[in-house]
TINUDO-349676 format. One line per field, with one value per residue (C-alpha): residue in one letter; z negated, x negated, y negated. Coordinates in pm, 1 decimal. Each point is the difference from the previous one (the first is absolute). Layout:
% TINUDO-349676
aa A, ...
zz Z, ...
xx X, ...
yy Y, ...
END
This chain:
% TINUDO-349676
aa M, S, R, I, N, V, M, Q, P, W, F, G, E, E, E, T, A, A, V, A, E, V, L, A, S, G, W, V, A, Q, G, P, R, V, A, A, F, E, R, A, F, A, A, H, Q, E, A, D, H, A, V, A, V, S, S, C, T, A, G, L, H, L, A, L, L, V, A, G, V, G, A, G, D, D, V, V, L, P, S, F, S, F, I, A, T, A, N, A, A, T, Y, L, G, A, R, P, V, F, A, D, V, D, P, V, T, G, N, V, T, A, E, T, V, A, E, V, L, T, R, D, T, R, A, V, V, V, V, D, Q, G, G, V, P, V, D, L, D, P, V, R, R, L, C, D, P, Q, G, I, V, V, V, E, D, A, A, C, A, A, G, S, T, Y, R, G, R, P, A, G, A, G, A, E, I, A, A, W, S, F, H, P, R, K, L, L, T, T, G, E, G, G, M, V, T, T, S, R, P, E, W, A, E, R, V, A, R, L, R, E, H, A, M, S, V, S, A, A, E, R, H, A, S, V, L, A, P, A, E, Q, Y, P, E, V, G, F, N, Y, R, M, T, D, L, Q, A, A, V, G, L, V, Q, L, G, R, L, D, E, M, V, A, R, R, R, A, L, A, E, G, Y, A, K, A, L, E, E, V, D, G, L, R, L, V, A, D, P, P, H, G, T, T, N, F, Q, S, C, W, V, E, V, E, E, E, F, P, L, S, R, D, E, L, L, V, H, L, A, R, A, D, I, S, A, R, R, G, I, M, A, A, H, R, Q, P, A, Y, R, Y, R, Y, G, G, G, L, P, L, P, G, T, E, R, L, T, D, Q, T, L, I, L, P, L, H, H, Q, L, S, E, S, D, Q, A, R, V, V, E, A, L, C, R, A, G, R, A, R
zz -4.6, 64.8, -264.6, 7.3, -47.4, -213.3, 224.1, 317.2, 243.4, 349.5, 248.7, 410.9, 292.4, -34.3, -374.1, 132.5, 376.6, -218.9, -228.1, 325.3, 144.9, -302.9, -25.7, 389.1, -126.5, -216.5, -207.1, -321.9, -278.6, -102.3, 322.9, 318.0, -95.6, -316.0, 74.4, 275.1, -320.3, -190.8, 260.0, 73.6, -368.0, -96.0, 309.0, -72.8, -368.1, 42.5, -163.6, 37.7, -50.5, -39.4, -90.1, -15.3, -293.1, -49.1, -242.1, -164.6, -336.1, 185.7, 111.3, -342.5, -195.1, 276.1, 14.8, -387.6, 66.5, 222.4, -238.9, -267.1, -215.3, -246.8, -313.4, -308.6, 225.6, -19.5, 317.4, -26.3, 190.8, 45.2, -218.3, 243.1, 264.5, 95.0, -242.9, 253.8, -27.6, -380.0, 141.6, 222.9, -288.6, -264.2, 279.3, -96.1, -362.3, 16.8, -226.9, 142.2, -182.3, 92.9, 112.7, 17.4, 349.7, 77.6, -33.2, 342.8, 230.0, -186.9, 35.8, -279.7, 6.4, -91.8, -326.6, -78.0, 105.8, -241.4, -302.8, 23.5, 84.8, -212.4, 4.1, 110.4, 358.3, 250.6, 280.4, 36.1, 251.0, 130.2, 154.0, 321.3, -157.0, 206.6, 275.0, -144.8, 21.1, -346.8, -58.5, 86.5, -27.7, -340.0, -116.8, 169.2, -84.4, -376.9, 22.7, 240.6, -198.6, -257.1, 247.5, -17.6, 327.9, 123.7, 158.1, 176.4, -1.3, 343.7, -18.6, 132.3, 144.2, 417.0, 184.2, -320.9, 44.7, -302.9, 91.0, 397.8, 11.7, -29.9, -337.3, -120.8, 236.5, -253.8, -257.0, -61.8, 29.0, 46.9, 25.7, 176.1, 54.1, 241.4, -180.2, 189.0, -240.4, 122.1, 381.5, 198.0, -107.5, 132.6, -273.5, -249.7, -14.4, -76.7, 101.8, -186.0, 130.7, -105.6, 80.8, -146.1, 227.6, -260.0, -134.4, 364.3, 57.0, -397.4, 23.8, 366.6, -143.5, -319.4, 152.1, 207.9, -299.6, -3.3, 291.4, 146.6, 347.1, 99.4, 195.5, 339.0, -24.3, -52.2, 270.2, 254.6, -108.9, 204.1, -305.3, -278.9, -241.9, -320.9, -270.5, -336.0, -317.9, -162.9, -240.6, -92.2, 298.8, 39.1, 240.3, 144.2, 341.0, 200.2, 316.7, 392.4, -14.5, -240.0, 159.0, 324.5, -162.6, -230.2, 371.0, 129.0, -325.4, 5.4, 313.8, -119.1, -294.9, 45.8, 149.8, -288.6, -257.8, 230.9, -38.1, -403.6, -20.5, 174.8, -172.3, -356.5, 121.9, 11.7, -295.6, -173.1, 210.4, -60.6, -359.5, -102.6, -129.4, -234.2, -325.9, -197.7, 295.7, 82.8, 297.4, 44.3, 259.5, 123.4, -218.0, 61.3, 82.9, 289.2, 170.4, -79.4, 173.5, -202.2, -18.2, -268.3, -76.4, -316.2, -193.0, -388.7, -188.6, -226.9, -312.6, 142.0, 228.0, -107.7, 50.7, -132.5, 243.0, -60.3, 57.8, 292.2, 79.2, -26.3, 185.4, 285.2, -13.8, 6.7, 287.1, 113.5, 21.3, -87.4, -220.8, -205.7, -346.7, -4.3, -45.3, -329.0, -275.5, -32.4, -376.2, -57.0, 189.3, -212.0, 154.9, -125.7, -330.4, -222.5, 263.0, -50.9, -351.4, -60.6, 185.5, 84.6, 55.8, 336.6, 34.7, 396.6, 81.5, -213.2, 110.2, 380.0, -76.3, -214.7, 227.4, 336.1, 304.9, 319.6, 294.2, 324.4, 261.9, 274.9, 406.2, 86.9, -270.5, 169.4, 30.9, -152.6, -232.7, -124.6, -24.5, -204.2, -265.2, -32.2, -35.6, -260.9, -174.3, -21.0, -105.3, -337.5, -43.4, -30.6, -162.5, -360.0
xx -24.4, -96.1, 66.4, 256.8, -72.3, 199.1, -34.8, -210.6, -25.5, 120.9, -259.7, -45.2, -147.8, 124.8, -186.7, -323.6, 89.9, 37.9, -289.5, -220.7, 135.7, -71.9, -392.2, -13.6, 100.3, -236.0, 215.7, 70.8, 75.1, 291.9, 121.2, 248.7, 104.2, 72.1, 181.9, 232.1, 46.2, 126.8, 239.7, 118.0, 36.1, 184.9, 280.6, 30.5, 65.9, 228.1, -229.6, -69.7, -421.9, -207.7, -374.9, -245.9, -242.3, -206.7, 212.3, 406.2, -200.7, -160.4, 364.0, 72.4, -196.1, 23.2, 403.3, -12.2, -281.6, 207.7, 267.2, -106.9, -108.8, -351.9, -126.1, 242.8, 345.9, 163.1, 105.0, 258.2, -74.6, 82.2, -229.6, 129.5, -261.6, -373.5, -239.1, -45.8, 338.4, -68.8, -383.2, 93.2, 157.6, -260.3, -254.1, 126.4, -27.5, 406.7, 171.8, 170.1, 346.4, 80.5, 387.4, 192.1, 82.6, 360.3, -95.2, 191.7, -136.5, -345.4, 46.6, 33.8, 313.5, 178.2, 118.5, -321.8, -204.4, 223.0, -71.1, -340.2, -33.7, -181.3, -2.7, -351.7, 93.6, -102.7, 21.4, 202.5, -156.0, 221.5, -94.9, 141.8, -111.0, -91.0, 220.6, 288.6, 125.7, 52.2, 358.9, -181.9, 310.2, 99.4, -337.8, -48.2, 348.4, -142.9, -344.5, 32.5, 235.8, -288.1, -306.7, -111.6, -157.2, 104.1, -282.7, 56.3, -288.9, 142.7, -357.1, 204.4, 319.2, -97.5, 317.0, 237.7, 284.2, 203.2, 389.4, -46.0, -395.6, -326.3, -99.8, -201.9, 199.3, 170.9, -317.2, -121.7, -326.3, -124.7, -277.7, -60.3, -249.4, -185.5, -173.2, 11.5, 225.3, 245.7, 265.9, -202.5, -410.7, -285.3, -252.1, 66.9, 137.7, 316.6, 215.1, 166.4, 328.3, 193.1, 312.3, -218.2, -230.2, -237.7, -46.5, -150.6, -204.7, -210.5, 31.4, -150.5, -273.1, -77.6, -47.6, -261.8, -212.2, 229.8, -191.8, 114.3, -57.6, 121.3, -305.2, 237.9, -32.6, -394.9, -21.1, 180.1, -235.9, -328.3, -111.4, 215.0, 167.5, -178.1, 254.7, 85.2, 107.9, 324.5, 45.8, -137.9, 67.5, -61.1, -88.9, 369.5, -35.0, 125.4, -281.1, 121.0, -48.9, 264.5, 232.6, 5.6, 75.2, 289.8, 131.4, 41.8, 117.7, 264.4, 136.0, -19.6, 179.9, 368.6, -58.1, -215.5, 331.1, 223.0, -246.3, -34.0, 360.6, 93.8, -283.0, 182.6, 360.7, -162.3, -140.0, 321.7, 218.0, -253.6, 3.1, 393.3, 66.8, -391.3, 171.0, -246.9, -181.4, 168.6, -184.5, -39.5, 290.6, 154.3, 93.1, 337.2, -185.1, -183.2, -260.5, -301.0, -291.8, -107.3, -352.0, -21.3, 276.6, 2.2, 212.3, 95.8, -54.0, 294.4, 65.6, 199.9, -290.3, -171.3, -363.3, -131.3, -82.3, -400.3, 53.6, 195.0, -308.5, -199.2, 223.6, 5.4, -388.4, 6.3, 174.1, -229.8, 233.2, -176.6, 230.2, -48.9, 160.3, 244.7, -81.2, -209.9, 76.4, -236.4, 104.1, -116.7, -366.0, -310.8, -19.6, 350.1, 73.4, -137.3, 165.2, 324.9, 0.5, 349.3, 255.2, 349.0, 2.4, 10.6, 178.2, 92.7, -387.3, -141.8, 272.1, -83.7, -353.0, -3.5, 277.9, -55.4, -243.3, -68.2, 30.4, -128.7, 95.8, -121.3, 17.1, -162.1, 138.4, 199.1, 286.0, -180.2, -194.5, 326.5, 136.7, -294.1, 21.2, 397.0, -81.2, -238.1, 226.3, 251.4, -214.2, -45.2, 343.0, -5.0, -313.0, 160.8
yy -43.8, -334.7, -223.0, -227.0, -397.4, -202.2, -285.0, -69.5, -369.3, 85.6, -169.0, 81.5, -147.6, -317.2, -59.6, 97.7, -205.1, -308.4, 6.2, 111.8, -349.3, -224.2, 164.6, -85.6, -340.4, -58.8, -229.4, 293.6, -180.0, -230.9, -188.2, 75.8, 339.5, -72.4, -317.2, 231.4, 239.1, -312.0, -83.6, 330.5, 124.6, -339.3, 106.2, 348.8, -53.2, -355.6, -180.0, -428.1, 40.8, 342.3, -40.1, 319.6, 30.4, 287.0, 206.4, 17.3, -37.8, -364.5, -44.5, -5.3, -205.9, -267.2, 18.4, -54.4, -296.9, -176.7, 34.4, -161.3, 256.8, -68.4, 91.2, 0.5, 125.9, 291.8, 171.5, 282.2, 314.1, 383.1, 220.5, 270.9, -127.0, 48.1, -166.8, -276.7, -178.5, -71.2, -65.2, -279.6, -197.6, 80.6, -180.6, -312.7, 34.2, 49.1, 281.0, 282.9, 67.2, 315.1, 67.4, 313.1, 190.4, 116.2, 409.0, 68.0, -261.6, -56.5, -354.7, -304.1, -116.3, -363.8, 204.7, 100.5, -301.2, -216.2, 220.3, -95.6, -395.2, -272.4, -366.7, 63.7, 212.1, -201.9, 294.8, 351.0, 298.7, 192.5, 320.2, 207.3, 332.6, 282.5, -236.5, 21.5, -385.2, -167.6, -173.6, -363.8, -215.3, 35.9, -72.1, -277.4, -126.2, 48.2, -178.9, -294.2, -189.0, 55.7, -140.1, 373.8, 84.8, 388.1, 107.4, 365.1, 250.5, 154.0, 204.5, 356.9, -168.3, -90.3, 171.9, -23.3, -197.9, -203.7, -113.3, 81.3, -205.8, 68.0, 38.0, -273.3, -250.8, -148.1, -70.7, -319.4, 144.5, 380.4, 204.5, 309.0, 299.2, 184.0, 262.8, 335.1, 112.0, -187.8, 20.9, -337.1, 35.6, -204.1, 240.4, -262.8, -323.8, -196.8, -300.5, -291.8, -93.5, -347.0, -200.8, -342.3, -120.0, -176.2, 345.7, 157.1, -251.7, 22.2, 363.2, -35.3, -235.9, 170.5, 367.4, -219.0, -80.4, -273.8, -230.0, -307.9, 129.2, 357.1, 221.5, -45.8, -350.1, 36.4, 260.5, -228.5, -321.5, -47.7, -205.7, 129.7, -217.7, -33.2, 226.7, -74.1, 191.9, -154.7, 265.0, 344.7, 308.5, 313.5, 216.5, 178.8, 53.2, 211.0, 114.6, 16.3, 367.8, 43.5, -250.2, 264.4, 259.2, -199.5, -83.3, 369.7, 160.4, -335.1, 125.0, 353.2, -65.3, 61.1, 328.2, 61.2, -99.3, 228.4, 305.4, -37.6, -37.1, 309.5, 162.8, -120.2, 88.1, 366.4, 20.1, -149.9, 294.2, 283.6, -83.2, -52.4, 327.7, -21.8, -112.2, -217.6, -200.9, -360.2, -125.8, -389.6, -147.4, -342.8, -240.1, -130.8, -348.4, 127.1, 269.6, 148.1, 98.2, 302.4, -140.7, 236.8, 287.9, 46.8, 266.8, -27.4, 343.6, -25.1, 202.5, 330.0, 64.7, 324.9, -176.1, -310.5, -265.1, 54.4, 370.1, -25.3, -203.6, 322.4, 175.1, -191.2, -2.2, 377.4, 39.8, -296.4, -269.1, -364.5, -163.9, -278.3, -107.3, -313.8, -378.1, -66.0, -194.2, -310.4, -63.1, 351.4, -57.8, -55.6, -382.2, -88.8, 190.7, -284.8, -284.0, 169.5, -41.3, 193.7, -163.2, 128.7, 380.1, 80.8, 357.6, -8.4, -52.2, 304.0, 218.2, -95.6, 35.1, 281.9, 221.4, -127.5, 186.4, -152.9, 324.4, -19.2, -213.3, -190.2, -48.9, 309.3, 255.5, 281.7, 153.9, 357.7, -209.6, -169.9, 397.7, 67.5, -255.9, 85.2, 329.7, -30.6, -234.2, 233.9, 255.1, -207.0, -72.5, 429.4, 1.0, 113.5
END
């Protein structure tokens, strides 16, 4: 038997040709392909402005910075997320305040956010966990009148929809990931989208050391103008090599989403008769791209989550534990300091696993996974 991978990026000859064209051009750093990728991504996601960056973590950092978050502020965010969500607030000297999540969707809600707002809350970060779109509108109705900026961590959400529009379209500012575990990948890389032109302009400047003159402007001049640095910036640039891949991947996105949704539907139908396994599904307010196809191992299932992972591994099937809980990690355990209990977060962190799901997953491979899950359901 060959190993079944939990995730795998989908590349073709088009990506290879796009990279070769950039190499032949001699312009491999941030340049015309990055600008083209920004325009195409903004159009696809129905965003007013898009600025490419080196990672989603960099995007979150800059999004919070331009939103006015600084030292001493509180930033409400889910513990049930990759550690980068909390790290971005910490980079700015702000205090992460952990909100619980809905145990069905894995996302924060207006109710869980309201429970932990403080008088020092400057921003709230909502996450489209695993591609499941967060119910953004109620959170904004809660926060906007209080002057609290809502940042959407849409790292996993390219190809998901919210109330009939692309995920992130209703956000004042959002950050995206193009890591290989995401549908649309550039190897590493990210994007910031925003409805506010002044924020987009500042993000674009800050990603390039806050230089007053861009690299493109300097290159276009025989005698380059002298640049100034009005504030401390960062090296958060994307390269044209990455953007060239991103442009091809963006053209594949709709096909990738359709394929993943079909595979997820196959899992759902096959597992209907297996008691104790609950597969993630579309929420009432949108559709998921199934960036992560996670399943909750409930108490009536014969094996625990960790026992099921071992069972799958013995069948040469690679699965992964579900999303981490940041408040349990050493870096944040002392910062968390015993806030409100997070029962939804801890339940999902302890009881979920991610099943293999990617574009190249064959019907026979999926049948192997399903058969192994059904065998586990009869284990005792």
